[in-house]
Steps between C-alpha positions, in 0.01 A plus 500: 500500500511128586749574779263766653206252463708216669605723789141616558388140489756408769398794725127385471600143609693629788214733627258200458730288706507761776134523501457121504752459789331767699159333442642153593638652830177691582313159475754295670385228748805498754448122541570441120809702475656256259216527253544878517862498435442257210249736342747799540777304342299406190369852470865630520619244248230622243625862543851435369611559136558119444250329729558158329860522590447653841466331838436642843625385849342637807702396808388636841547341838335154483328562165660442180312539165614453147330497158716238352835318551789702364871508455715685745710605199219702347510888500334620817402829675373500860335733761494448876176444701518722818276451791517796756818613322670169546592283207294180524505355146551554131320506164728370228420520127675256265519568130586198280759626244606161368323561162612863457786683674373827373184519725525663839298672769347839456603767761135557567463125596742555801269787606194282456662222706598748775139623518364138528761406764383811700131391480582146601703640802188701597289190470727311756495814725122469502505132584748564788291770644186288484683212673621742764146635555353144534784409749440819696132431518557144623738631777247759604220239516733264701585782736131590537418129597782497742391833651137371549645170645714701740205696630286181553799323666562788731129485609516129554810532704365765724177301559700183588741654725249565800345152505852343479621701789184405706566123409864520613424705815208286620701172407782607733263569770343153462838343505566661843166379630528148357863441588412182686327354191778374265239400229341838510847680498605303191189610319543864596853482388377392153251792504779751593743354239231529225405850614867617483524343147180698395652815655808464280273452193339832598841666535581390140168639377573828666845502339334443169259784569794728604345525845803410707705800658833560336829626645691638214876513526795535273610134450753312275303233301819293448507428880124395501565260205785337682300471824211345309727242339655410838162445642415270208843335476356169646203511273720534183703205604215291605320564159840463302459836344788726421503881488726781369505873595589745226578850606770754401502692821522403875259772598166599340307735719144585511219615744296202608346324790781246604272219617260539182810513267639164645140358466489594128831315434416222727156431348632511141784269572271244686276505189800463269634208712162329504466495122870420424595150376779313669831660423320798352654854531339795650662837385480811722600805304484845639619837365455872504336721241491882522202512750432144593636174629407201296494150635428194262464147633485227239441124529518208257158362593203428281415868465131637478227400277402792289163539655645498847742798444237750561373329827851457667458778758132448577440386857412129550608413140762223501620226268636297794309183611252533785678547832828610353407880483228748593542707183596796702883508478518689158198710590696616818809586284284694259338704788840574658651601164199719436519663837873595422374666172685230303386246229522123474455293172489126431609357161603167355870458396584435135606142568357376830391646839374833611643849599359741760619861450480745787560863456527713816573879512821610668336775688 
């Protein structure tokens, strides 16, 4: 009779534990995951036959929770924590048998442990899903802002084109009429020079807004990388910056506008050189996936402040001092990549510097 009563008592403890764990998980604050796991561990500890001799270790990714210090020589049972069918951690139960070698785990206790590990895995899946949803929402908001900026920018560029063309045209006519007046010619040349500079800014705005016509061709990106490096060879030497090109193939083909593809590479390399320290290394890595060509350009500069990462591709945003940049270079790159139905991201490296990753479809 006592055996039956004890068995029933253990089953009640196990069911109570499962109910408690379910309640803890249902009321979890994802920002306080350590507290949640600690509560689960102590609830599980109480459910075992010898709770005073039992300790729990929950070890998953960067989180590790234990109810007490324990000896690795103790008797143990374990169950894997699986997140999206991938083993990401373990729950280990330790039983201190130093006082009595006769005590052992019940077979039902392994089943209980498996159930709790399954619930913990489901908890981490929910956390991952919520993180992904938040990340996707931020990306969509960022894309919407860039889209609105693109529309505004296109409108500004079109409005500026006509008066700039008139300024250049009438300045050239004045230059002919006043060819005998050297002072006036000098002033008109300044007007023409500044108007041409403004026209180039308008071109960049139109690139950002994807308003420039494209001539799509089948091109080898490796050739364009080499050409961009040749163009910048003197700049690399002058700034004392080194570079390395990593590619497993001599030919990586995709459909792109050759001039715009070169501009992507050129602008990103110029940006990397600007922020690189003396003797810094720029890494250009390109490879092929099933449907895309991926280009990564990394530097060893200061990287981005956290608040600036979301603004990197916005027109007129720059961390360079006044006069060193218009804030349009990366906006232009973003516009070109978008018009090629590709993606571009910016992120800080683990140790130092930043990496731009461009993904362009092959066809």
